[in-house]
MARROTOR-456974 format. One record per residue (C-alpha): residue number from 1; residue in one letter; x negated, y, z negated. Coordinates in nm, 4 decimals, padded with zeros to 6 digits, m for minus. Each point is the difference from the previous one (the first is absolute). Example, Ala and Ser with C-alpha at 12.3 -4.5 7.8 and 13.67 -1.06 7.14 Angstrom:
// residues 2
1, A, m01.2300, m00.4500, m00.7800
2, S, m00.1370, 00.3440, 00.0660
***
This chain:
// residues 585
1, X, 11.3622, 06.6903, 08.8797
2, X, 00.1830, m00.1782, m00.2774
3, X, 00.3711, m00.1029, m00.0089
4, X, 00.2282, m00.1403, m00.2593
5, X, 00.3225, m00.1362, 00.1146
6, X, 00.2386, m00.0852, m00.2770
7, X, m00.2594, m00.1631, m00.1996
8, X, 00.0651, m00.1616, m00.3330
9, X, m00.2402, m00.1890, m00.2122
10, X, 00.1107, m00.2689, m00.2859
11, X, m00.2658, m00.1821, m00.1923
12, X, 00.2289, m00.2573, m00.1725
13, X, 00.3214, m00.1789, 00.0897
14, X, 00.3076, 00.1899, m00.1637
15, X, m00.2307, 00.2932, m00.1040
16, X, 00.0816, 00.3561, 00.1090
17, X, m00.1934, 00.1023, 00.2991
18, X, m00.3238, 00.2003, m00.0779
19, X, 00.0695, 00.2055, 00.3181
20, X, 00.3352, 00.0405, 00.1506
21, X, 00.1088, 00.0991, 00.3532
22, X, m00.3120, 00.2238, 00.0675
23, X, 00.0303, 00.1510, 00.3465
24, X, m00.2658, 00.2517, 00.1082
25, X, m00.2567, 00.0899, 00.2703
26, X, m00.3514, 00.1520, m00.0828
27, X, m00.1409, 00.1708, 00.3034
28, X, m00.3685, m00.0394, 00.0834
29, X, m00.2390, 00.2247, m00.1556
30, X, 00.2016, 00.0998, m00.3029
31, X, m00.0670, m00.0332, m00.3706
32, X, 00.2977, m00.1395, m00.1766
33, X, 00.0152, 00.0051, m00.3813
34, X, 00.2102, m00.2518, m00.1978
35, X, 00.1434, 00.1256, m00.3258
36, X, 00.2355, m00.1617, m00.2568
37, X, m00.0170, m00.1519, m00.3449
38, X, m00.2059, m00.2993, m00.0974
39, X, 00.1451, m00.3352, 00.1453
40, X, 00.2200, 00.1426, 00.2621
41, X, m00.1746, m00.1855, 00.2926
42, X, m00.2692, 00.2528, 00.1265
43, X, m00.2718, m00.2744, m00.0186
44, X, 00.2391, m00.2434, 00.1764
45, X, 00.0602, 00.2553, 00.2735
46, X, m00.3629, 00.0426, 00.0608
47, X, m00.0448, m00.3848, m00.0024
48, X, 00.2666, m00.0332, 00.2586
49, X, m00.2027, 00.2364, 00.2433
50, X, m00.3310, m00.2138, m00.0441
51, X, 00.1819, m00.3173, 00.0315
52, X, m00.0941, m00.1033, m00.3612
53, X, 00.3871, m00.0196, m00.0677
54, X, 00.0960, m00.2581, 00.0263
55, X, m00.2486, m00.2017, 00.1584
56, X, m00.2400, 00.0259, m00.3017
57, X, 00.2397, 00.1102, m00.2751
58, X, 00.2632, m00.2546, 00.0585
59, X, 00.3934, 00.1000, m00.0184
60, X, 00.2398, 00.0815, 00.2958
61, X, m00.0215, 00.2845, 00.2604
62, X, 00.3059, 00.0844, 00.1796
63, X, 00.0121, 00.2443, 00.2876
64, X, m00.3066, 00.0990, 00.2097
65, X, m00.3301, 00.1866, m00.0615
66, X, m00.1973, 00.1070, 00.3077
67, X, m00.3485, 00.1679, m00.0149
68, X, m00.1170, 00.1408, 00.3667
69, X, 00.2449, m00.2719, 00.1523
70, X, m00.1148, m00.3126, m00.2051
71, X, 00.2632, m00.1675, m00.2033
72, X, m00.1281, m00.0690, m00.3570
73, X, 00.2255, m00.3274, m00.0119
74, X, m00.1936, m00.1519, 00.2816
75, X, m00.3478, 00.1772, m00.0598
76, X, m00.1626, m00.1206, m00.3302
77, X, m00.2423, 00.2399, m00.1887
78, X, m00.3077, m00.1384, 00.1882
79, X, 00.1738, 00.0817, 00.3389
80, X, 00.0627, 00.3731, m00.1350
81, X, m00.3603, 00.0531, m00.1413
82, X, m00.1109, 00.1864, 00.3036
83, X, 00.2832, 00.2294, m00.0205
84, X, 00.0771, 00.0483, m00.3721
85, X, m00.2316, 00.0643, m00.2805
86, X, 00.1397, m00.0606, m00.3443
87, X, m00.1347, 00.1022, m00.3578
88, X, 00.2209, m00.1389, m00.2662
89, X, 00.0448, 00.1069, m00.3632
90, X, m00.2753, m00.2229, m00.1049
91, X, m00.2934, 00.0601, 00.2181
92, X, m00.2213, m00.2407, m00.1345
93, X, 00.2263, m00.2763, 00.1029
94, X, m00.1057, 00.0791, 00.3455
95, X, m00.3718, m00.0155, m00.0151
96, X, m00.1829, m00.2914, 00.1569
97, X, m00.3616, 00.1006, m00.0265
98, X, m00.2417, 00.1105, m00.2580
99, X, m00.1255, 00.3316, 00.0966
100, X, 00.1485, 00.3302, 00.1117
101, X, m00.1722, 00.0010, 00.3495
102, X, 00.1092, m00.3643, 00.0698
103, X, 00.3595, 00.0666, m00.0984
104, X, 00.0202, 00.2990, 00.2297
105, X, m00.1380, m00.2140, 00.2907
106, X, 00.2086, m00.3142, m00.0626
107, X, 00.3323, 00.1177, 00.1732
108, X, m00.1930, 00.1067, 00.3035
109, X, m00.2039, m00.3390, 00.0052
110, X, 00.3434, m00.1982, m00.0118
111, X, 00.0938, 00.1999, 00.2960
112, X, m00.3048, m00.0658, 00.1962
113, X, m00.1212, 00.3524, 00.0493
114, X, m00.3432, 00.0744, 00.1332
115, X, m00.2878, 00.0366, m00.2430
116, X, m00.0721, 00.3407, 00.0972
117, X, 00.3447, 00.1271, m00.0331
118, X, 00.0385, m00.1728, m00.3451
119, X, m00.3282, 00.1804, m00.1398
120, X, 00.1213, 00.3407, 00.1196
121, X, 00.3392, m00.0415, m00.1410
122, X, m00.1395, m00.1263, m00.3397
123, X, m00.2137, 00.3084, m00.0134
124, X, 00.2850, 00.2453, 00.0754
125, X, 00.2215, m00.1704, m00.2493
126, X, m00.2673, 00.0179, m00.2718
127, X, m00.0226, 00.3847, 00.0704
128, X, 00.3784, 00.0652, 00.0276
129, X, 00.0713, m00.1614, m00.3469
130, X, m00.3108, 00.0916, m00.1790
131, X, m00.1367, m00.3543, m00.0267
132, X, m00.3351, 00.0347, 00.1362
133, X, m00.1717, m00.0414, m00.3536
134, X, 00.2010, m00.3128, m00.0712
135, X, m00.0953, m00.1745, 00.3324
136, X, m00.2163, m00.2641, m00.1469
137, X, 00.1902, m00.0328, m00.3331
138, X, 00.1702, m00.3261, m00.0891
139, X, 00.3867, 00.0572, 00.0064
140, X, 00.0311, m00.1591, m00.3430
141, X, m00.2182, 00.2813, m00.1651
142, X, 00.2324, 00.2819, 00.1292
143, X, 00.2605, 00.1991, m00.1944
144, X, 00.3561, m00.0457, 00.1047
145, X, 00.0197, 00.3092, 00.1944
146, X, m00.3239, m00.0787, 00.1820
147, X, 00.1607, m00.3361, 00.0946
148, X, 00.2955, 00.1762, 00.1245
149, X, m00.1901, 00.2168, 00.2204
150, X, m00.1805, m00.2866, 00.1383
151, X, 00.3316, m00.1910, 00.0711
152, X, 00.1271, 00.2875, 00.1778
153, X, m00.3293, 00.0218, 00.2111
154, X, 00.0074, m00.3520, 00.0768
155, X, 00.3380, 00.0467, 00.1885
156, X, m00.1143, 00.3232, 00.1741
157, X, m00.2916, m00.1490, 00.1886
158, X, 00.1786, m00.2122, 00.2256
159, X, 00.2076, 00.3105, 00.1184
160, X, 00.3494, m00.1532, m00.0187
161, X, 00.3009, 00.1856, 00.1400
162, X, 00.1826, m00.0326, m00.3319
163, X, m00.1039, 00.0503, m00.3482
164, X, 00.2040, m00.1515, m00.2888
165, X, m00.1237, 00.1268, m00.3418
166, X, 00.1775, m00.0845, m00.3230
167, X, m00.1232, 00.2471, m00.2844
168, X, m00.3115, 00.0914, 00.1831
169, X, m00.1004, 00.3006, m00.2625
170, X, 00.1173, m00.1782, m00.3179
171, X, m00.3509, m00.0674, m00.1130
172, X, m00.1845, 00.2785, 00.1541
173, X, m00.1106, 00.3386, m00.1844
174, X, 00.1549, 00.3126, 00.1321
175, X, m00.3027, 00.0904, 00.2448
176, X, m00.0180, m00.3590, 00.1326
177, X, 00.3868, m00.0008, 00.0694
178, X, m00.0293, 00.3306, 00.1819
179, X, m00.2753, m00.1501, 00.2115
180, X, 00.1903, m00.3228, 00.0914
181, X, 00.3212, 00.2147, 00.0808
182, X, m00.2109, 00.2292, 00.2039
183, X, m00.1265, m00.3025, 00.2049
184, X, 00.3566, m00.1530, 00.0475
185, X, 00.1194, 00.3395, 00.1107
186, X, m00.2919, 00.0198, 00.2556
187, X, 00.0932, m00.3487, 00.1217
188, X, 00.3615, 00.1079, 00.0401
189, X, m00.0712, 00.3334, 00.1863
190, X, m00.3194, m00.0802, 00.1951
191, X, 00.0639, m00.3647, 00.0842
192, X, 00.3712, m00.0470, m00.0008
193, X, m00.0201, m00.2841, m00.2640
194, X, 00.3333, m00.0705, m00.1693
195, X, m00.0236, m00.0201, m00.3831
196, X, 00.2489, m00.1379, m00.2331
197, X, m00.0862, 00.0818, m00.3654
198, X, 00.1807, m00.0774, m00.3238
199, X, m00.1214, 00.2190, m00.3066
200, X, 00.1226, 00.1057, m00.3313
201, X, m00.2298, 00.2969, m00.0451
202, X, 00.2123, 00.2182, 00.2280
203, X, m00.1908, 00.3257, m00.1075
204, X, m00.2899, m00.1507, 00.1937
205, X, 00.1651, m00.1124, 00.3324
206, X, 00.3288, 00.1475, 00.0639
207, X, m00.1395, 00.3113, 00.1659
208, X, m00.1751, m00.2038, 00.2654
209, X, 00.3007, m00.2014, 00.1067
210, X, 00.1944, 00.0344, 00.3269
211, X, 00.3051, m00.1718, m00.1344
212, X, 00.0967, m00.1527, m00.3408
213, X, 00.1930, m00.3123, m00.0232
214, X, 00.2011, m00.0492, m00.3159
215, X, 00.0756, m00.3355, m00.1531
216, X, 00.2221, m00.1911, m00.0695
217, X, 00.2382, 00.2302, 00.2129
218, X, m00.2164, m00.0429, 00.3055
219, X, 00.0477, 00.3617, 00.0966
220, X, m00.2923, 00.1675, 00.2134
221, X, m00.0415, 00.3858, 00.0525
222, X, m00.2155, 00.2876, m00.0303
223, X, m00.1921, 00.0212, m00.3500
224, X, 00.1682, 00.3009, m00.1198
225, X, 00.3476, m00.1363, 00.0707
226, X, m00.0743, m00.3331, m00.1601
227, X, m00.1597, 00.1651, m00.3077
228, X, 00.2968, 00.2216, m00.0876
229, X, 00.1763, m00.3185, m00.0539
230, X, m00.2224, m00.2375, m00.0990
231, X, m00.0121, m00.1480, m00.3669
232, X, m00.3809, m00.0128, 00.0166
233, X, m00.1880, 00.3174, 00.0763
234, X, m00.3031, 00.1724, m00.0683
235, X, m00.0377, 00.2770, m00.2659
236, X, m00.0192, 00.2809, 00.2576
237, X, 00.3640, m00.1246, 00.1190
238, X, 00.1050, m00.0256, m00.3513
239, X, m00.1170, 00.3574, m00.0791
240, X, 00.1688, 00.1342, 00.3331
241, X, 00.3360, m00.1787, m00.1262
242, X, m00.0188, 00.1686, m00.3345
243, X, m00.0718, 00.3446, 00.1404
244, X, 00.2671, m00.0475, 00.2623
245, X, m00.2381, 00.0529, 00.3060
246, X, 00.1455, m00.0754, 00.3288
247, X, m00.1324, m00.1705, 00.2246
248, X, m00.2047, m00.1980, m00.2600
249, X, m00.3822, 00.0564, 00.0248
250, X, m00.2200, m00.3341, 00.0560
251, X, m00.3288, 00.1710, m00.0551
252, X, m00.1784, 00.1975, m00.2733
253, X, m00.0581, 00.2905, 00.2495
254, X, 00.3738, 00.0270, 00.0786
255, X, 00.0947, m00.0077, m00.3678
256, X, m00.2497, 00.2693, m00.0972
257, X, 00.1497, 00.2347, 00.2794
258, X, 00.3400, m00.0403, m00.1792
259, X, m00.0957, 00.0040, m00.3606
260, X, m00.0059, 00.3607, m00.0860
261, X, 00.3470, 00.0001, m00.1413
262, X, m00.0479, m00.3123, m00.2036
263, X, m00.3158, 00.1441, m00.1381
264, X, 00.1810, 00.3050, m00.1116
265, X, 00.2469, m00.2004, m00.1723
266, X, m00.2686, m00.1884, m00.1930
267, X, m00.2096, 00.2927, m00.0816
268, X, m00.0734, 00.0058, m00.3996
269, X, 00.1254, m00.3610, m00.0394
270, X, m00.2230, m00.2461, m00.1301
271, X, 00.0082, m00.3755, 00.1287
272, X, 00.0654, m00.2949, m00.2363
273, X, m00.2845, m00.2321, m00.0172
274, X, m00.0189, m00.3723, m00.0693
275, X, 00.1350, m00.1174, m00.3355
276, X, m00.2462, 00.0937, m00.2886
277, X, m00.2485, m00.2635, m00.0939
278, X, 00.0446, m00.2072, m00.2975
279, X, m00.2796, 00.0504, m00.2374
280, X, m00.2099, m00.3110, m00.0753
281, X, 00.0740, m00.1482, m00.3264
282, X, m00.3185, m00.0163, m00.2220
283, X, m00.1542, m00.3183, m00.1537
284, X, m00.3391, m00.1740, m00.0071
285, X, m00.1483, m00.0935, 00.3139
286, X, 00.0375, m00.3498, 00.0871
287, X, m00.3229, m00.2239, 00.0080
288, X, m00.1521, m00.1030, 00.3323
289, X, 00.0230, m00.3779, 00.0838
290, X, m00.1803, m00.2420, 00.2185
291, X, m00.2933, 00.0405, 00.2122
292, X, m00.0764, 00.0128, 00.3688
293, X, m00.2770, 00.0824, 00.2539
294, X, m00.0005, 00.3386, 00.1442
295, X, 00.1125, m00.0301, 00.3664
296, X, 00.1661, m00.3127, m00.0340
297, X, 00.3536, m00.0206, 00.1299
298, X, 00.2916, m00.2082, m00.1203
299, X, 00.1951, m00.1979, 00.2303
300, X, m00.1158, m00.0996, 00.3552
301, X, 00.0093, 00.1551, 00.3410
302, X, 00.1471, 00.3119, m00.0354
303, X, 00.0482, m00.0074, m00.3656
304, X, 00.3552, m00.1084, 00.0138
305, X, 00.0114, m00.3514, m00.1329
306, X, m00.1182, m00.2281, m00.2617
307, X, 00.0766, 00.0431, m00.3712
308, X, 00.3145, 00.0421, m00.1684
309, X, 00.2734, 00.2846, m00.0435
310, X, 00.1637, 00.1777, 00.2734
311, X, m00.0474, 00.3823, 00.0403
312, X, m00.2233, 00.0146, m00.3251
313, X, m00.3525, m00.0561, 00.0637
314, X, 00.0607, 00.0105, 00.3584
315, X, m00.0565, m00.3845, 00.0110
316, X, 00.3255, m00.0962, 00.1642
317, X, 00.0527, m00.3642, 00.0092
318, X, 00.1679, m00.0585, m00.3196
319, X, 00.0156, m00.3185, m00.2170
320, X, 00.3443, m00.1467, m00.0636
321, X, m00.1093, m00.1282, m00.3274
322, X, m00.0753, 00.2295, m00.2850
323, X, 00.1756, 00.3125, 00.1211
324, X, m00.1612, 00.3287, m00.1477
325, X, 00.1523, 00.1482, m00.3049
326, X, 00.2369, 00.2954, 00.0136
327, X, m00.1829, 00.3179, 00.0738
328, X, 00.0438, 00.3137, m00.2209
329, X, 00.3205, 00.1665, 00.0954
330, X, 00.0683, 00.3625, 00.0308
331, X, m00.3209, 00.1540, m00.1146
332, X, m00.3659, m00.0129, 00.1042
333, X, m00.2488, m00.1959, m00.1992
334, X, m00.0972, 00.2026, m00.3124
335, X, m00.3718, 00.0609, 00.0477
336, X, m00.0440, 00.3383, m00.1520
337, X, m00.2064, 00.0736, 00.3181
338, X, 00.1200, 00.0592, 00.3750
339, X, 00.1511, m00.3312, 00.1241
340, X, m00.2483, m00.0036, 00.2687
341, X, m00.3560, 00.1373, m00.0111
342, X, m00.2804, m00.0443, 00.2510
343, X, m00.3513, 00.1609, m00.0482
344, X, m00.2578, 00.0008, 00.2605
345, X, 00.1807, m00.2703, 00.1830
346, X, m00.1901, m00.1448, 00.3162
347, X, 00.1118, m00.2955, 00.2175
348, X, m00.2090, m00.1527, 00.2805
349, X, 00.1628, m00.2440, 00.2422
350, X, m00.2771, m00.1507, 00.2207
351, X, m00.1874, 00.2973, 00.1642
352, X, 00.2980, 00.2474, m00.0572
353, X, m00.0130, 00.2125, m00.3199
354, X, 00.3738, 00.0118, m00.0492
355, X, 00.0170, 00.2140, m00.3192
356, X, m00.2589, 00.2283, m00.1505
357, X, m00.0037, 00.1869, m00.3247
358, X, 00.3672, m00.0083, m00.0540
359, X, 00.1119, 00.1651, m00.3417
360, X, 00.3741, m00.0528, m00.0440
361, X, 00.2485, 00.0067, m00.2845
362, X, 00.3737, m00.0858, 00.0156
363, X, 00.2371, 00.0549, m00.3180
364, X, 00.3089, m00.1847, m00.0743
365, X, 00.2967, 00.1550, 00.1498
366, X, m00.2141, 00.1470, 00.2927
367, X, 00.0675, m00.0571, 00.3754
368, X, m00.3365, 00.0325, 00.1995
369, X, m00.0092, 00.0034, 00.3790
370, X, m00.3264, m00.1158, 00.1684
371, X, m00.0445, 00.1497, 00.3413
372, X, m00.2743, 00.0078, 00.2890
373, X, m00.0784, m00.1095, 00.3205
374, X, 00.0088, m00.3703, 00.0881
375, X, m00.2782, m00.1788, m00.1370
376, X, m00.0767, 00.2541, m00.2492
377, X, 00.0187, m00.2562, m00.3085
378, X, 00.3284, 00.0473, m00.1252
379, X, 00.1145, m00.3793, 00.0196
380, X, m00.3559, m00.1103, m00.1427
381, X, 00.0711, 00.2398, m00.3032
382, X, 00.3245, m00.1751, m00.0474
383, X, m00.1549, m00.3428, 00.0239
384, X, m00.2524, 00.1013, m00.2598
385, X, 00.2719, 00.1155, m00.2353
386, X, 00.1820, m00.3396, 00.0203
387, X, m00.3289, m00.1925, m00.0302
388, X, m00.0226, m00.1385, 00.3527
389, X, m00.3426, 00.1727, 00.0472
390, X, m00.2524, 00.0561, m00.2778
391, X, m00.2116, 00.3216, m00.0042
392, X, m00.3422, 00.0130, 00.1468
393, X, m00.0690, 00.2524, m00.2647
394, X, 00.1781, 00.2179, m00.2420
395, X, 00.3077, m00.0834, m00.2188
396, X, 00.3594, m00.0774, 00.0424
397, X, 00.2403, m00.0333, m00.2886
398, X, 00.3821, m00.0657, 00.0305
399, X, 00.1730, 00.0202, m00.3381
400, X, m00.3519, m00.0289, m00.1633
401, X, m00.0818, m00.3231, 00.2048
402, X, m00.2438, m00.0623, 00.2803
403, X, 00.2246, m00.1470, 00.2752
404, X, m00.2477, m00.2184, 00.1729
405, X, m00.1037, m00.1742, m00.3011
406, X, 00.3508, m00.0357, m00.1625
407, X, 00.2046, m00.3088, 00.0446
408, X, 00.2985, 00.0078, 00.2485
409, X, 00.2387, m00.1042, m00.2652
410, X, m00.1060, 00.3193, m00.2261
411, X, m00.0195, 00.2303, 00.3092
412, X, 00.3269, m00.0679, 00.1205
413, X, 00.1509, 00.1340, m00.3077
414, X, m00.1733, 00.3377, 00.0684
415, X, m00.0043, 00.0548, 00.3644
416, X, 00.1928, m00.0886, 00.3394
417, X, m00.1067, 00.0577, 00.3506
418, X, 00.2249, m00.0040, 00.3150
419, X, m00.2436, m00.0362, 00.2832
420, X, 00.0023, 00.1377, 00.3622
421, X, 00.1273, m00.3390, 00.1162
422, X, 00.3130, m00.0896, m00.2219
423, X, 00.0120, m00.3482, 00.1484
424, X, m00.3105, m00.0770, m00.2049
425, X, 00.2260, m00.0049, m00.3163
426, X, 00.2700, m00.1996, 00.1532
427, X, 00.0020, m00.3804, 00.0419
428, X, 00.3482, m00.1239, m00.0869
429, X, 00.2604, m00.1023, 00.2769
430, X, 00.2788, 00.2389, m00.1285
431, X, 00.0335, 00.3242, m00.1605
432, X, 00.1748, m00.1792, m00.3049
433, X, m00.2958, m00.2186, m00.0477
434, X, m00.2417, 00.2750, 00.0079
435, X, 00.1983, 00.1907, m00.2595
436, X, 00.0425, m00.3027, m00.2133
437, X, m00.3805, m00.0598, 00.0244
438, X, m00.0661, 00.3593, m00.1056
439, X, 00.2242, m00.0076, m00.3019
440, X, m00.1824, m00.3085, m00.1079
441, X, m00.3375, 00.1479, 00.0399
442, X, 00.0648, 00.3120, m00.1751
443, X, 00.2153, m00.1550, m00.2959
444, X, 00.2852, 00.2314, 00.1127
445, X, 00.3737, m00.0744, m00.0392
446, X, 00.1510, m00.2059, 00.2771
447, X, 00.1188, 00.2433, 00.2827
448, X, m00.2267, 00.2833, m00.0859
449, X, m00.1938, m00.0213, 00.3305
450, X, 00.3139, m00.0451, 00.2011
451, X, 00.1505, 00.2973, m00.1667
452, X, m00.3087, 00.1973, 00.1095
453, X, 00.0441, m00.1442, 00.3661
454, X, 00.3531, 00.1237, 00.0084
455, X, m00.1062, 00.3501, m00.1043
456, X, m00.2713, 00.0211, 00.2594
457, X, 00.1538, m00.2064, 00.2803
458, X, 00.3794, m00.0150, m00.0059
459, X, 00.1711, m00.2666, 00.1935
460, X, m00.2712, m00.2485, 00.0326
461, X, 00.1468, m00.3674, m00.0669
462, X, m00.1559, m00.2329, m00.2554
463, X, m00.0601, m00.2636, 00.2646
464, X, m00.1915, 00.2416, 00.2272
465, X, m00.3578, m00.1313, 00.1034
466, X, m00.2694, 00.2637, m00.0795
467, X, m00.1420, m00.0655, 00.3409
468, X, 00.3330, 00.1120, 00.1674
469, X, m00.0078, 00.3391, m00.1870
470, X, m00.1397, 00.3005, 00.1702
471, X, m00.3327, 00.1567, m00.1052
472, X, 00.1688, 00.2677, m00.2176
473, X, 00.2494, m00.2957, m00.1642
474, X, m00.3174, m00.2052, m00.0679
475, X, m00.1484, 00.2948, m00.1858
476, X, 00.2881, 00.0688, m00.1978
477, X, 00.0263, m00.3722, m00.0939
478, X, m00.3681, m00.0039, m00.0947
479, X, 00.0344, 00.3107, m00.2166
480, X, 00.2996, m00.1460, m00.1822
481, X, m00.2008, m00.3145, m00.0749
482, X, m00.2912, 00.2195, m00.1530
483, X, 00.2296, 00.2314, m00.1832
484, X, 00.1702, m00.2926, m00.1757
485, X, m00.2842, m00.0237, m00.2278
486, X, 00.0103, 00.3764, m00.0884
487, X, m00.3840, 00.0585, m00.0166
488, X, m00.1197, 00.3129, m00.1519
489, X, m00.2054, 00.0683, 00.3053
490, X, 00.1527, m00.0458, 00.3438
491, X, m00.2330, 00.0237, 00.2983
492, X, 00.1684, 00.0412, 00.3441
493, X, m00.1982, m00.0202, 00.3386
494, X, 00.1949, 00.1891, 00.2575
495, X, 00.3389, m00.0522, m00.1608
496, X, 00.2201, 00.1651, 00.2651
497, X, m00.1337, m00.2019, 00.3023
498, X, 00.3113, m00.1077, 00.1836
499, X, 00.2510, 00.1841, m00.2359
500, X, 00.2780, 00.2166, 00.1555
501, X, 00.0738, 00.3115, m00.1790
502, X, 00.2845, m00.1227, m00.1984
503, X, m00.2046, m00.2795, m00.1419
504, X, m00.3106, 00.2272, m00.0765
505, X, 00.2620, 00.2132, m00.2006
506, X, 00.0946, m00.3000, m00.1923
507, X, m00.3716, m00.0957, m00.0640
508, X, m00.0806, 00.3695, m00.1199
509, X, 00.3013, m00.0187, m00.2315
510, X, m00.1199, m00.3391, m00.1453
511, X, m00.3614, 00.1259, m00.0378
512, X, 00.0889, 00.3510, m00.1657
513, X, 00.2169, m00.2131, m00.2662
514, X, m00.3239, m00.2401, m00.0748
515, X, m00.2044, 00.2935, m00.0275
516, X, 00.2278, 00.1870, m00.2348
517, X, 00.0109, m00.3405, m00.2089
518, X, m00.3714, 00.0295, m00.0370
519, X, m00.1396, m00.2209, 00.2829
520, X, m00.3055, 00.1277, 00.1887
521, X, 00.0218, m00.0209, 00.3757
522, X, m00.2815, 00.0229, 00.2513
523, X, 00.0923, m00.0080, 00.3653
524, X, m00.2290, 00.0121, 00.3022
525, X, 00.1895, 00.1665, 00.2795
526, X, 00.0015, 00.1693, 00.3296
527, X, 00.3585, 00.1323, m00.0507
528, X, m00.0335, 00.3660, m00.0829
529, X, 00.3681, 00.0317, m00.0569
530, X, m00.0144, m00.2686, m00.2670
531, X, m00.2824, 00.1515, m00.1835
532, X, 00.1981, 00.3275, m00.0038
533, X, 00.2935, m00.1406, m00.1392
534, X, m00.1519, m00.2453, m00.2487
535, X, m00.3491, 00.0782, m00.1115
536, X, m00.1266, 00.2067, m00.3028
537, X, m00.3545, m00.0196, 00.1348
538, X, m00.1757, m00.0392, 00.3349
539, X, m00.3357, m00.1620, 00.0364
540, X, m00.1536, 00.0197, 00.3537
541, X, m00.2898, m00.2223, 00.0766
542, X, m00.2342, 00.0355, 00.2832
543, X, m00.2722, m00.2482, 00.0822
544, X, 00.0280, m00.1692, m00.3410
545, X, m00.0093, 00.3222, m00.1905
546, X, 00.2572, 00.2072, m00.1912
547, X, m00.0069, 00.3654, 00.1890
548, X, 00.3305, 00.1375, m00.1552
549, X, 00.1877, m00.0679, m00.3136
550, X, 00.2814, 00.2077, m00.1470
551, X, 00.3669, 00.0698, m00.0245
552, X, 00.1899, m00.1135, 00.3067
553, X, 00.1192, 00.3636, 00.0989
554, X, m00.3595, 00.1212, m00.0164
555, X, m00.1720, m00.2758, 00.1840
556, X, 00.2566, m00.0820, 00.2992
557, X, 00.0723, 00.3646, 00.0711
558, X, m00.3564, 00.0847, 00.0510
559, X, m00.0642, m00.2758, 00.2333
560, X, 00.1708, 00.0245, 00.3596
561, X, m00.0331, m00.3796, 00.0408
562, X, 00.1729, m00.0910, m00.3107
563, X, 00.2505, 00.2859, m00.0228
564, X, 00.3712, m00.0946, 00.0200
565, X, 00.2347, 00.1377, 00.2471
566, X, 00.1849, 00.2245, m00.2390
567, X, m00.3314, 00.1505, m00.1325
568, X, m00.0857, 00.0896, 00.3496
569, X, 00.3235, 00.1443, 00.0827
570, X, 00.0552, 00.2127, m00.3178
571, X, m00.3957, 00.0947, m00.0536
572, X, m00.1086, 00.1871, m00.1976
573, X, 00.2890, m00.0643, m00.2319
574, X, m00.0787, m00.3286, m00.2092
575, X, 00.2916, m00.2060, 00.1238
576, X, m00.0756, m00.3671, 00.0846
577, X, 00.3175, m00.1893, 00.0513
578, X, 00.3513, 00.0564, 00.1528
579, X, 00.1043, m00.1494, m00.3593
580, X, m00.1508, 00.3010, m00.1738
581, X, 00.1317, 00.2639, 00.2303
582, X, 00.3563, m00.1701, m00.0248
583, X, m00.0281, 00.0278, m00.3813
584, X, m00.1076, 00.3748, 00.0019
585, X, 00.2848, 00.0994, 00.2241
***
């Protein structure tokens, strides 16, 4: 179905090829998983199948790519649209209509399908992806995960022979991810659809793959064979390597069958948890400042523009004059009370009651993970803490201030937000310019941001345009920009989206160091492995309400949906991560 013949792709004259001498064949009706570190060319390879590379992205493609006999050099994307369905890392960039139902129908309209066929396929897709309740919703009001399901649905309705998916589960909660992967498996097994899928959360998808393609080596083979040598692998494989299991298990079920000996070795041992929390310093609570009407949002559109300060109040367009003063460094703001406190917090957005009766406290030095299904209210809570949204009722205090009524110049010294879409923080033409602007805004020493970028993202040149970075690389750059100001409260919305395991390990190490230094960290995530490694507490939100709040080990182990792989394998013993097991052995 898909043939690569000695394919190389180079984006700039004189630069190293992003893809080099790829030669492979993907048979019809197979699910092929692409694995490899961030920036090795997974998205480029997928784009070459759909014709977006090089017709849309530019650059030079040598060699030949054919899809069902069509040469992508002579067939631009519009001439492959009936054959190849594509969902990129940023699904919002693909939307062309305003509502869910219209978006699902648009691709079929473009192909001229009969109205009766279109209606039937829209209904089928709404049911398959759990979107029926959202059919009339404006796409702009959906959560990131809901938008991702709509984007996947929009390419399923035309029934293409080939599906090209770049990080399709990155913004989905565990249950929604399982639903989407089950649909893909059904398409592969029942309809013979060929699926190429790039995904960093291998714990979700590797067991579904027929073959795995490892980049940059360009080696393709059976999943177990590739996982045995791959530098990126899910926790179940890491545990199998540690225990010396052969062949390596790819599923929790296979690992549990072999775990008896390992459980015996661990009997009576106690896992090491996250670093202990730093107690909050005591002082007098800072006074409130400013005013503001309840329900009034700062910024425009989706609340991502207007105002001053980047990553502080969530008002991301910075003023080049009057940079914000340097933030407090090393310790959280001394308030004598929890750094974050909400009491009876409620937020209504249009007809939707996004948050209800939220009572929450976060201490200095504490890392808290917000979890829950897509649309539960996690991002809304972060936006409220950063002042982008005012509460409809109840109170919010960050370092003793009401965020929505505090000036951005004051708030940027207390709180920083890395949003789901990292490009909202990036506007300069080069990585170096972004870092220089971040240093100036934070009043930090020149080179502070660049050092953070090098720590999170080794090997990226100063003159690289942020637009040319992968999704994971852009996220790392945006995180470095926000961390330059060392805000006492750091808010992260899906911080591992697009990050490979090595990049995630570097992120975990950095966040642990910040927590040990007294910073409070609140992250909204669907990454159960990240929560297991990093969080002191987990708060689960459902339909805008807190339904669980407690120590990570207690909350995630009691929830099948949010339990990490190691916990499922070694239950009822209280182990959460491969790192804990390795330290104990």
